[in-house]
Z-matrix of the N, CA and C atoms (Angstrom, degrees):
N
C 1 1.446
C 2 1.522 1 109.92
N 3 1.324 2 114.29 1 151.45
C 4 1.458 3 120.54 2 175.48
C 5 1.518 4 108.28 3 -151.12
N 6 1.325 5 116.43 4 128.64
C 7 1.472 6 119.80 5 175.66
C 8 1.518 7 108.49 6 -65.70
N 9 1.332 8 116.87 7 143.31
C 10 1.461 9 118.67 8 177.84
C 11 1.525 10 113.42 9 -123.74
N 12 1.344 11 118.98 10 -20.72
C 13 1.463 12 121.88 11 177.83
C 14 1.517 13 110.08 12 -146.28
N 15 1.318 14 114.48 13 145.34
C 16 1.461 15 121.93 14 173.89
C 17 1.524 16 106.75 15 -128.26
N 18 1.304 17 117.39 16 131.18
C 19 1.458 18 121.41 17 -178.69
C 20 1.520 19 110.46 18 -79.28
N 21 1.330 20 115.78 19 133.01
C 22 1.458 21 122.88 20 176.78
C 23 1.521 22 107.59 21 -125.07
N 24 1.326 23 115.91 22 115.23
C 25 1.467 24 120.87 23 -179.89
C 26 1.522 25 110.56 24 -77.42
N 27 1.339 26 115.94 25 132.78
C 28 1.464 27 122.92 26 178.83
C 29 1.520 28 108.68 27 -136.28
N 30 1.331 29 115.81 28 161.59
C 31 1.464 30 120.31 29 179.28
C 32 1.522 31 113.25 30 -81.87
N 33 1.334 32 116.54 31 -33.59
C 34 1.462 33 121.56 32 -173.34
C 35 1.526 34 108.41 33 -143.99
N 36 1.314 35 117.35 34 119.64
C 37 1.462 36 121.23 35 -175.05
C 38 1.519 37 112.80 36 -64.55
N 39 1.320 38 118.42 37 -42.77
C 40 1.464 39 120.07 38 -177.88
C 41 1.522 40 111.64 39 -66.98
N 42 1.326 41 117.86 40 -41.99
C 43 1.470 42 121.13 41 175.43
C 44 1.524 43 110.00 42 -63.17
N 45 1.316 44 116.72 43 -39.53
C 46 1.464 45 120.96 44 -179.51
C 47 1.531 46 111.19 45 -64.64
N 48 1.314 47 117.35 46 -43.11
C 49 1.470 48 120.38 47 177.43
C 50 1.525 49 109.59 48 -57.79
N 51 1.324 50 116.88 49 -48.39
C 52 1.467 51 120.68 50 -179.22
C 53 1.531 52 110.73 51 -60.76
N 54 1.335 53 117.04 52 -45.51
C 55 1.458 54 119.94 53 -177.53
C 56 1.520 55 111.50 54 -64.25
N 57 1.314 56 117.75 55 -53.46
C 58 1.460 57 119.95 56 -173.33
C 59 1.527 58 112.70 57 -68.60
N 60 1.332 59 117.97 58 -27.60
C 61 1.463 60 119.56 59 176.23
C 62 1.526 61 111.49 60 -84.16
N 63 1.334 62 118.39 61 -45.79
C 64 1.467 63 121.09 62 -177.71
C 65 1.525 64 112.47 63 -75.91
N 66 1.324 65 117.65 64 -52.52
C 67 1.462 66 121.51 65 -173.57
C 68 1.524 67 113.24 66 -79.60
N 69 1.321 68 117.50 67 -37.86
C 70 1.465 69 120.40 68 -176.98
C 71 1.527 70 112.81 69 -101.38
N 72 1.323 71 117.90 70 -9.34
C 73 1.456 72 120.55 71 177.04
C 74 1.513 73 114.91 72 74.31
N 75 1.335 74 117.24 73 18.95
C 76 1.462 75 119.99 74 177.63
C 77 1.526 76 109.56 75 -79.19
N 78 1.312 77 116.18 76 164.84
C 79 1.459 78 122.64 77 -178.91
C 80 1.520 79 109.95 78 -104.53
N 81 1.325 80 116.43 79 135.40
C 82 1.463 81 120.73 80 173.27
C 83 1.525 82 107.18 81 -74.72
N 84 1.326 83 116.21 82 114.97
C 85 1.465 84 122.19 83 -176.43
C 86 1.522 85 110.48 84 -93.43
N 87 1.335 86 116.73 85 -34.79
C 88 1.467 87 120.45 86 -177.68
C 89 1.516 88 109.66 87 -154.90
N 90 1.324 89 115.32 88 141.26
C 91 1.463 90 123.07 89 171.99
C 92 1.523 91 105.95 90 -147.24
N 93 1.320 92 115.51 91 92.43
C 94 1.464 93 121.72 92 -174.44
C 95 1.514 94 110.02 93 -123.53
N 96 1.331 95 115.83 94 124.01
C 97 1.464 96 120.10 95 175.43
C 98 1.521 97 108.25 96 -87.70
N 99 1.327 98 115.89 97 116.60
C 100 1.456 99 122.05 98 -179.31
C 101 1.526 100 109.81 99 -85.65
N 102 1.329 101 115.61 100 -42.37
C 103 1.461 102 123.06 101 177.74
C 104 1.523 103 107.30 102 -156.28
N 105 1.336 104 117.49 103 -178.33
C 106 1.465 105 119.95 104 178.43
C 107 1.518 106 112.00 105 -61.44
N 108 1.312 107 116.59 106 -27.16
C 109 1.460 108 120.07 107 -176.43
C 110 1.530 109 113.70 108 -106.76
N 111 1.336 110 118.16 109 -0.11
C 112 1.468 111 119.80 110 -178.17
C 113 1.518 112 110.62 111 -137.10
N 114 1.335 113 113.72 112 127.89
C 115 1.464 114 121.50 113 179.74
C 116 1.527 115 107.54 114 -139.47
N 117 1.321 116 115.98 115 130.68
C 118 1.461 117 120.69 116 177.80
C 119 1.526 118 107.88 117 -98.72
N 120 1.333 119 115.07 118 118.66
C 121 1.460 120 121.49 119 179.75
C 122 1.523 121 107.58 120 -128.19
N 123 1.341 122 115.70 121 123.18
C 124 1.462 123 120.42 122 179.69
C 125 1.519 124 110.20 123 -129.70
N 126 1.336 125 115.47 124 137.52
C 127 1.460 126 122.62 125 172.60
C 128 1.521 127 107.62 126 -125.24
N 129 1.337 128 115.78 127 154.67
C 130 1.462 129 119.53 128 -178.71
C 131 1.516 130 110.07 129 -156.88
N 132 1.331 131 115.78 130 163.36
C 133 1.458 132 119.94 131 176.12
C 134 1.528 133 110.53 132 -78.94
N 135 1.326 134 116.78 133 -21.62
C 136 1.468 135 121.96 134 173.96
C 137 1.525 136 107.57 135 -153.82
N 138 1.311 137 116.51 136 159.11
C 139 1.466 138 119.72 137 -177.77
C 140 1.531 139 112.14 138 -71.73
N 141 1.323 140 117.48 139 -18.18
C 142 1.458 141 120.72 140 -177.45
C 143 1.527 142 113.11 141 -91.62
N 144 1.323 143 117.81 142 -21.22
C 145 1.456 144 120.60 143 -172.05
C 146 1.515 145 113.79 144 -90.85
N 147 1.310 146 114.32 145 -167.72
C 148 1.461 147 122.27 146 177.58
C 149 1.523 148 108.76 147 -65.16
N 150 1.316 149 117.05 148 137.41
C 151 1.458 150 120.36 149 177.70
C 152 1.528 151 109.84 150 -111.85
N 153 1.322 152 114.49 151 157.62
C 154 1.457 153 121.55 152 174.65
C 155 1.512 154 108.01 153 -98.06
N 156 1.306 155 115.88 154 124.05
C 157 1.451 156 122.61 155 178.58
C 158 1.534 157 106.93 156 -90.16
N 159 1.340 158 116.93 157 100.75
C 160 1.456 159 121.08 158 -179.45
C 161 1.517 160 109.06 159 -76.49
N 162 1.315 161 116.92 160 129.04
C 163 1.454 162 120.35 161 -178.90
C 164 1.521 163 110.14 162 -151.55
N 165 1.319 164 115.58 163 152.60
C 166 1.458 165 120.36 164 175.56
C 167 1.529 166 108.46 165 -84.59
N 168 1.327 167 116.21 166 151.95
C 169 1.474 168 118.82 167 -176.47
C 170 1.521 169 112.21 168 -70.48
N 171 1.305 170 115.26 169 151.68
C 172 1.462 171 121.04 170 172.02
C 173 1.526 172 108.01 171 -76.86
N 174 1.327 173 118.25 172 159.06
C 175 1.469 174 120.22 173 178.71
C 176 1.531 175 111.34 174 -52.12
N 177 1.322 176 115.37 175 130.32
C 178 1.455 177 121.40 176 -178.48
C 179 1.517 178 113.61 177 96.91
N 180 1.341 179 117.31 178 -15.40
C 181 1.467 180 121.26 179 -178.73
C 182 1.529 181 113.07 180 -102.44
N 183 1.320 182 118.11 181 5.13
C 184 1.466 183 121.68 182 -175.76
C 185 1.531 184 112.96 183 -56.17
N 186 1.324 185 117.75 184 -35.99
C 187 1.470 186 121.58 185 -178.20
C 188 1.532 187 112.23 186 -68.35
N 189 1.322 188 118.03 187 -13.98
C 190 1.467 189 121.33 188 -179.43
C 191 1.527 190 112.57 189 -82.76
N 192 1.332 191 117.58 190 -15.16
C 193 1.463 192 121.13 191 179.40
C 194 1.529 193 108.03 192 -62.44
N 195 1.325 194 116.37 193 126.52
C 196 1.456 195 121.69 194 179.89
C 197 1.515 196 114.15 195 83.14
N 198 1.311 197 117.35 196 1.56
C 199 1.465 198 121.34 197 -178.90
C 200 1.534 199 110.63 198 -128.06
N 201 1.314 200 115.80 199 30.76
C 202 1.456 201 121.37 200 -175.81
C 203 1.533 202 112.59 201 -54.73
N 204 1.336 203 117.34 202 -36.14
C 205 1.465 204 120.90 203 -178.15
C 206 1.530 205 111.20 204 -121.87
N 207 1.309 206 116.25 205 23.88
C 208 1.462 207 119.18 206 -176.74
C 209 1.515 208 109.69 207 64.75
N 210 1.319 209 117.45 208 -129.42
C 211 1.458 210 121.88 209 179.41
C 212 1.530 211 112.63 210 -98.43
N 213 1.307 212 116.85 211 9.67
C 214 1.466 213 122.36 212 178.63
C 215 1.527 214 110.35 213 -91.14
N 216 1.341 215 115.30 214 170.48
C 217 1.466 216 120.31 215 174.49
C 218 1.526 217 107.81 216 -69.08
N 219 1.323 218 115.87 217 129.80
C 220 1.465 219 121.75 218 -179.17
C 221 1.530 220 111.47 219 -83.67
N 222 1.342 221 117.32 220 -46.80
C 223 1.464 222 121.45 221 -176.86
C 224 1.527 223 109.11 222 -133.77
N 225 1.329 224 115.68 223 137.96
C 226 1.457 225 122.55 224 174.35
C 227 1.534 226 106.81 225 -108.84
N 228 1.321 227 116.36 226 125.55
C 229 1.462 228 121.55 227 -179.51
C 230 1.517 229 108.96 228 -116.33
N 231 1.325 230 117.78 229 123.20
C 232 1.461 231 121.25 230 170.83
C 233 1.523 232 107.03 231 -83.47
N 234 1.312 233 116.51 232 129.46
C 235 1.455 234 121.73 233 -177.86
C 236 1.522 235 109.92 234 -123.79
N 237 1.313 236 116.31 235 152.50
C 238 1.456 237 120.84 236 179.12
C 239 1.516 238 111.92 237 -87.04
N 240 1.358 239 117.85 238 -21.87
C 241 1.451 240 120.20 239 -176.09
C 242 1.526 241 109.76 240 -148.09
N 243 1.313 242 116.24 241 94.27
C 244 1.456 243 121.61 242 -178.40
C 245 1.525 244 111.57 243 -64.83
N 246 1.324 245 117.95 244 -32.91
C 247 1.470 246 120.52 245 179.11
C 248 1.530 247 111.05 246 -61.40
N 249 1.312 248 116.96 247 -42.60
C 250 1.468 249 121.10 248 176.98
C 251 1.521 250 110.32 249 -62.61
N 252 1.323 251 116.86 250 -41.03
C 253 1.463 252 120.77 251 177.84
C 254 1.523 253 110.79 252 -62.54
N 255 1.328 254 117.21 253 -43.76
C 256 1.465 255 121.16 254 -179.49
C 257 1.525 256 111.70 255 -61.57
N 258 1.324 257 116.83 256 -38.71
C 259 1.469 258 120.40 257 176.61
C 260 1.519 259 109.79 258 -64.44
N 261 1.329 260 117.17 259 -45.79
C 262 1.463 261 121.52 260 179.09
C 263 1.527 262 110.61 261 -62.42
N 264 1.336 263 117.91 262 -39.63
C 265 1.460 264 121.41 263 177.33
C 266 1.528 265 110.22 264 -61.16
N 267 1.324 266 117.16 265 -46.02
C 268 1.469 267 120.99 266 -179.84
C 269 1.526 268 110.90 267 -62.05
N 270 1.318 269 117.07 268 -43.74
C 271 1.471 270 121.47 269 179.81
C 272 1.524 271 112.30 270 -62.59
N 273 1.324 272 117.25 271 -26.48
C 274 1.460 273 122.07 272 -176.25
C 275 1.523 274 113.16 273 -110.49
N 276 1.328 275 117.14 274 14.79
C 277 1.465 276 123.50 275 178.03
C 278 1.531 277 113.32 276 53.01
N 279 1.321 278 116.79 277 41.25
C 280 1.460 279 121.89 278 176.44
C 281 1.526 280 107.92 279 -75.72
N 282 1.329 281 116.44 280 132.29
C 283 1.461 282 121.07 281 -179.93
C 284 1.528 283 110.47 282 -76.27
N 285 1.334 284 115.37 283 123.03
C 286 1.456 285 120.83 284 174.76
C 287 1.519 286 107.93 285 -91.24
N 288 1.323 287 116.19 286 123.99
C 289 1.451 288 122.70 287 -177.74
C 290 1.526 289 110.81 288 -88.24
N 291 1.348 290 116.65 289 -40.06
C 292 1.452 291 121.65 290 -177.66
C 293 1.521 292 109.01 291 -156.29
N 294 1.324 293 115.70 292 135.54
C 295 1.453 294 120.62 293 176.16
C 296 1.515 295 112.16 294 100.22
N 297 1.310 296 114.59 295 -166.98
C 298 1.464 297 126.70 296 3.79
C 299 1.527 298 111.07 297 -68.35
N 300 1.317 299 113.67 298 150.45
C 301 1.455 300 119.86 299 179.56
C 302 1.531 301 109.02 300 -143.08
N 303 1.332 302 113.90 301 160.57
C 304 1.465 303 120.53 302 179.50
C 305 1.521 304 108.79 303 -104.20
N 306 1.320 305 115.27 304 129.12
C 307 1.463 306 123.23 305 177.83
C 308 1.527 307 108.11 306 -121.37
N 309 1.319 308 117.75 307 175.63
C 310 1.458 309 121.25 308 -179.70
C 311 1.535 310 112.16 309 -61.69
N 312 1.323 311 117.31 310 -27.53
C 313 1.470 312 122.19 311 -177.69
C 314 1.527 313 113.24 312 -90.72
N 315 1.345 314 117.46 313 -11.99
C 316 1.457 315 120.82 314 -179.69
C 317 1.523 316 111.74 315 146.00
N 318 1.334 317 116.31 316 -162.49
C 319 1.464 318 121.86 317 177.14
C 320 1.515 319 108.81 318 -97.60
N 321 1.344 320 115.87 319 143.35
C 322 1.453 321 119.11 320 -177.80
C 323 1.526 322 111.01 321 -147.13
N 324 1.316 323 114.45 322 163.60
C 325 1.460 324 122.09 323 176.18
C 326 1.524 325 107.89 324 -148.12
N 327 1.326 326 115.96 325 141.53
C 328 1.463 327 121.76 326 175.04
C 329 1.514 328 108.24 327 -103.06
N 330 1.329 329 117.12 328 131.07
C 331 1.462 330 122.26 329 -179.24
C 332 1.529 331 110.25 330 -133.81
N 333 1.316 332 115.26 331 159.88
C 334 1.468 333 121.40 332 175.14
C 335 1.522 334 108.15 333 -98.07
N 336 1.321 335 116.01 334 142.67
C 337 1.458 336 119.74 335 175.49
C 338 1.527 337 110.08 336 -88.40
N 339 1.289 338 116.67 337 -173.24
C 340 1.459 339 123.89 338 -176.18
C 341 1.515 340 113.14 339 -54.44
N 342 1.318 341 117.59 340 -35.91
C 343 1.464 342 120.72 341 -174.97
C 344 1.528 343 113.82 342 -106.13
N 345 1.350 344 117.49 343 -1.77
C 346 1.456 345 120.12 344 175.03
C 347 1.515 346 116.78 345 112.03
N 348 1.323 347 118.52 346 -1.61
C 349 1.464 348 120.43 347 175.19
C 350 1.526 349 109.32 348 -70.74
N 351 1.328 350 117.06 349 148.98
C 352 1.462 351 122.08 350 178.28
C 353 1.530 352 110.01 351 -94.72
N 354 1.328 353 115.46 352 133.68
C 355 1.461 354 123.38 353 177.35
C 356 1.523 355 107.73 354 -122.06
N 357 1.328 356 116.55 355 147.73
C 358 1.464 357 120.81 356 173.83
C 359 1.521 358 108.99 357 -116.75
N 360 1.322 359 115.80 358 121.58
C 361 1.452 360 122.05 359 174.82
C 362 1.521 361 107.07 360 -99.58
N 363 1.347 362 116.98 361 128.02
C 364 1.459 363 122.48 362 -173.93
C 365 1.520 364 109.94 363 -127.92
N 366 1.336 365 115.04 364 126.85
C 367 1.468 366 121.13 365 169.05
C 368 1.517 367 106.03 366 -101.93
N 369 1.320 368 116.08 367 104.24
C 370 1.477 369 121.60 368 -173.83
C 371 1.520 370 111.85 369 -74.71
N 372 1.360 371 114.66 370 151.66
C 373 1.469 372 121.13 371 176.89
C 374 1.510 373 110.51 372 -65.62
């Protein structure tokens, strides 16, 4: 088995596409309008890996936006160049929660995404 998509609740699909591609450097893998009420939007760190299925909440689920993992880290991203990420974060006003700091496994930084979920970007040793 292998996971291929993870759902990420967002308030606005177009803003989310811009944020996750510009600020986080992810790639838009798919943007397909199925009907007026259904649109498939996926972003990923690579076209071969797990993608995030960006979607708006169903009625009653609005409070879950930005709280996908509670107060824990929602997504861990391995990166090849944390310095480049930090520059991109600054250019896009991404909130840094903690770091950058050096740990036994490498350098890392915790950031908030567009809706408030925490992500950890790690440049491994």
